[in-house]
ZAZAPA-192810 format. One record per residue: x, y, z of N, C-alpha, C in turn. Coordinates in nm, 3 decimals. Example, Ala and Ser with C-alpha at 12.3 -4.5 7.8 and 13.67 -1.06 7.14 Angstrom:
BEGIN
1.319 / -0.569 / 0.780 / 1.230 / -0.450 / 0.780 / 1.320 / -0.330 / 0.780 $
1.285 / -0.225 / 0.708 / 1.367 / -0.106 / 0.714 / 1.290 / 0.003 / 0.787 $
% end
This chain:
BEGIN
-1.204 / 0.222 / 24.279 / -1.170 / 0.299 / 24.162 / -1.278 / 0.286 / 24.057 $
-1.396 / 0.296 / 24.090 / -1.503 / 0.284 / 23.991 / -1.531 / 0.419 / 23.927 $
-1.537 / 0.418 / 23.797 / -1.571 / 0.538 / 23.724 / -1.718 / 0.570 / 23.747 $
-1.750 / 0.696 / 23.749 / -1.889 / 0.737 / 23.770 / -1.981 / 0.684 / 23.661 $
-1.928 / 0.661 / 23.542 / -2.011 / 0.620 / 23.429 / -2.025 / 0.469 / 23.415 $
-1.949 / 0.392 / 23.493 / -1.951 / 0.248 / 23.474 / -1.964 / 0.175 / 23.606 $
-2.080 / 0.183 / 23.671 / -2.095 / 0.114 / 23.799 / -2.084 / -0.036 / 23.781 $
-2.016 / -0.101 / 23.876 / -2.006 / -0.245 / 23.873 / -1.890 / -0.301 / 23.792 $
-1.818 / -0.221 / 23.718 / -1.704 / -0.272 / 23.641 / -1.582 / -0.280 / 23.730 $
-1.500 / -0.381 / 23.707 / -1.379 / -0.396 / 23.787 / -1.275 / -0.292 / 23.746 $
-1.188 / -0.254 / 23.839 / -1.083 / -0.156 / 23.805 / -0.995 / -0.203 / 23.690 $
-0.962 / -0.331 / 23.688 / -0.875 / -0.380 / 23.580 / -0.943 / -0.366 / 23.445 $
-1.070 / -0.400 / 23.439 / -1.142 / -0.387 / 23.311 / -1.154 / -0.241 / 23.268 $
-1.172 / -0.151 / 23.364 / -1.180 / -0.009 / 23.331 / -1.048 / 0.041 / 23.272 $
-0.938 / 0.001 / 23.331 / -0.807 / 0.041 / 23.280 / -0.786 / -0.014 / 23.139 $
-0.820 / -0.140 / 23.119 / -0.806 / -0.199 / 22.985 / -0.893 / -0.128 / 22.882 $
-1.013 / -0.087 / 22.923 / -1.102 / -0.016 / 22.831 / -1.043 / 0.119 / 22.792 $
-0.986 / 0.191 / 22.888 / -0.925 / 0.321 / 22.857 / -0.806 / 0.300 / 22.765 $
-0.723 / 0.201 / 22.793 / -0.607 / 0.176 / 22.708 / -0.648 / 0.132 / 22.567 $
-0.759 / 0.061 / 22.556 / -0.805 / 0.019 / 22.424 / -0.845 / 0.138 / 22.338 $
-0.890 / 0.245 / 22.402 / -0.931 / 0.366 / 22.329 / -0.815 / 0.461 / 22.303 $
-0.722 / 0.468 / 22.398 / -0.614 / 0.565 / 22.387 / -0.490 / 0.512 / 22.457 $
-0.396 / 0.465 / 22.378 / -0.273 / 0.414 / 22.436 / -0.153 / 0.463 / 22.359 $
-0.037 / 0.470 / 22.416 / -0.010 / 0.445 / 22.556 / -0.061 / 0.559 / 22.642 $
-0.071 / 0.534 / 22.772 / -0.120 / 0.635 / 22.866 / -0.035 / 0.631 / 22.992 $
-0.015 / 0.746 / 23.051 / 0.057 / 0.755 / 23.177 / -0.037 / 0.721 / 23.292 $
0.021 / 0.697 / 23.407 / -0.059 / 0.673 / 23.527 / -0.149 / 0.793 / 23.553 $
-0.097 / 0.914 / 23.538 / -0.175 / 1.036 / 23.562 / -0.293 / 1.046 / 23.465 $
-0.269 / 1.013 / 23.338 / -0.377 / 1.017 / 23.239 / -0.485 / 0.914 / 23.271 $
-0.445 / 0.794 / 23.309 / -0.542 / 0.691 / 23.345 / -0.620 / 0.732 / 23.469 $
-0.550 / 0.787 / 23.569 / -0.617 / 0.829 / 23.692 / -0.719 / 0.938 / 23.664 $
-0.685 / 1.032 / 23.578 / -0.779 / 1.140 / 23.544 / -0.899 / 1.084 / 23.468 $
-0.876 / 0.991 / 23.378 / -0.985 / 0.932 / 23.300 / -1.081 / 0.853 / 23.387 $
-1.028 / 0.791 / 23.491 / -1.109 / 0.703 / 23.575 / -1.147 / 0.764 / 23.708 $
-1.110 / 0.891 / 23.728 / -1.143 / 0.961 / 23.852 / -1.095 / 0.880 / 23.973 $
-0.967 / 0.841 / 23.969 / -0.910 / 0.759 / 24.075 / -0.773 / 0.815 / 24.114 $
-0.723 / 0.773 / 24.228 / -0.593 / 0.818 / 24.276 / -0.482 / 0.750 / 24.195 $
-0.379 / 0.825 / 24.157 / -0.270 / 0.767 / 24.077 / -0.202 / 0.645 / 24.139 $
-0.188 / 0.643 / 24.271 / -0.125 / 0.527 / 24.336 / -0.210 / 0.401 / 24.314 $
-0.340 / 0.417 / 24.322 / -0.431 / 0.304 / 24.299 / -0.418 / 0.254 / 24.156 $
-0.417 / 0.346 / 24.061 / -0.403 / 0.309 / 23.920 / -0.269 / 0.240 / 23.896 $
-0.164 / 0.292 / 23.954 / -0.031 / 0.234 / 23.936 / -0.030 / 0.089 / 23.986 $
-0.088 / 0.064 / 24.102 / -0.093 / -0.072 / 24.157 / -0.168 / -0.166 / 24.063 $
-0.283 / -0.119 / 24.010 / -0.360 / -0.203 / 23.917 / -0.284 / -0.226 / 23.787 $
-0.213 / -0.125 / 23.739 / -0.136 / -0.142 / 23.615 / -0.024 / -0.245 / 23.633 $
0.041 / -0.242 / 23.748 / 0.146 / -0.341 / 23.773 / 0.086 / -0.481 / 23.785 $
-0.032 / -0.493 / 23.846 / -0.101 / -0.623 / 23.850 / -0.130 / -0.672 / 23.709 $
-0.183 / -0.583 / 23.625 / -0.215 / -0.620 / 23.487 / -0.089 / -0.655 / 23.409 $
0.020 / -0.587 / 23.438 / 0.147 / -0.617 / 23.371 / 0.197 / -0.756 / 23.412 $
0.189 / -0.787 / 23.540 / 0.233 / -0.920 / 23.586 / 0.147 / -1.030 / 23.527 $
0.019 / -1.001 / 23.504 / -0.073 / -1.100 / 23.447 / -0.066 / -1.107 / 23.295 $
0.013 / -1.018 / 23.232 / 0.034 / -1.025 / 23.088 / -0.066 / -0.949 / 23.003 $
-0.141 / -0.856 / 23.061 / -0.240 / -0.781 / 22.984 / -0.186 / -0.648 / 22.932 $
-0.095 / -0.585 / 23.006 / -0.038 / -0.458 / 22.963 / 0.113 / -0.466 / 22.974 $
0.178 / -0.371 / 22.909 / 0.323 / -0.361 / 22.919 / 0.358 / -0.217 / 22.950 $
0.470 / -0.199 / 23.017 / 0.517 / -0.064 / 23.047 / 0.610 / -0.021 / 22.935 $
0.586 / 0.096 / 22.883 / 0.662 / 0.148 / 22.769 / 0.764 / 0.251 / 22.817 $
0.839 / 0.302 / 22.723 / 0.936 / 0.408 / 22.752 / 0.862 / 0.528 / 22.811 $
0.922 / 0.587 / 22.912 / 0.863 / 0.705 / 22.974 / 0.759 / 0.672 / 23.080 $
0.747 / 0.544 / 23.114 / 0.653 / 0.507 / 23.220 / 0.508 / 0.496 / 23.177 $
0.484 / 0.501 / 23.047 / 0.346 / 0.484 / 23.000 / 0.311 / 0.336 / 22.996 $
0.182 / 0.309 / 22.992 / 0.134 / 0.171 / 22.982 / 0.052 / 0.156 / 22.854 $
0.060 / 0.038 / 22.795 / -0.015 / 0.006 / 22.673 / -0.060 / -0.139 / 22.682 $
-0.160 / -0.173 / 22.603 / -0.203 / -0.312 / 22.596 / -0.091 / -0.394 / 22.538 $
-0.073 / -0.513 / 22.590 / 0.031 / -0.603 / 22.540 / -0.023 / -0.675 / 22.417 $
0.048 / -0.665 / 22.306 / 0.004 / -0.730 / 22.182 / -0.005 / -0.881 / 22.198 $
0.073 / -0.937 / 22.289 / 0.074 / -1.081 / 22.311 / -0.013 / -1.121 / 22.430 $
-0.105 / -1.032 / 22.467 / -0.189 / -1.057 / 22.585 / -0.274 / -1.181 / 22.566 $
-0.302 / -1.243 / 22.678 / -0.389 / -1.359 / 22.676 / -0.528 / -1.316 / 22.630 $
-0.601 / -1.409 / 22.574 / -0.730 / -1.378 / 22.515 / -0.841 / -1.358 / 22.619 $
-0.834 / -1.427 / 22.731 / -0.942 / -1.414 / 22.829 / -0.931 / -1.282 / 22.904 $
-1.043 / -1.234 / 22.954 / -1.048 / -1.110 / 23.030 / -1.000 / -1.134 / 23.171 $
-0.945 / -1.030 / 23.236 / -0.904 / -1.048 / 23.375 / -1.025 / -1.074 / 23.463 $
-1.004 / -1.147 / 23.568 / -1.113 / -1.179 / 23.661 / -1.164 / -1.052 / 23.725 $
-1.293 / -1.048 / 23.750 / -1.352 / -0.933 / 23.818 / -1.299 / -0.927 / 23.960 $
-1.275 / -0.807 / 24.007 / -1.220 / -0.789 / 24.143 / -1.329 / -0.796 / 24.246 $
% end
């Protein structure tokens, strides 16, 4: 799920970067922004949610978790 504009960045970091600019966002919006399949984005969002970086909001959107840990997610 690498964006054409950001070679070498991990999918989790790309999702966090998009959410930092525009949140909340749906899986479809994130997939379109990152030129990736929605199922792939959904899986990464659930991983990030379990790790405490994002939260799922009303309507199935995702946003950065205000109580997120300070360190960045590990590169994939």
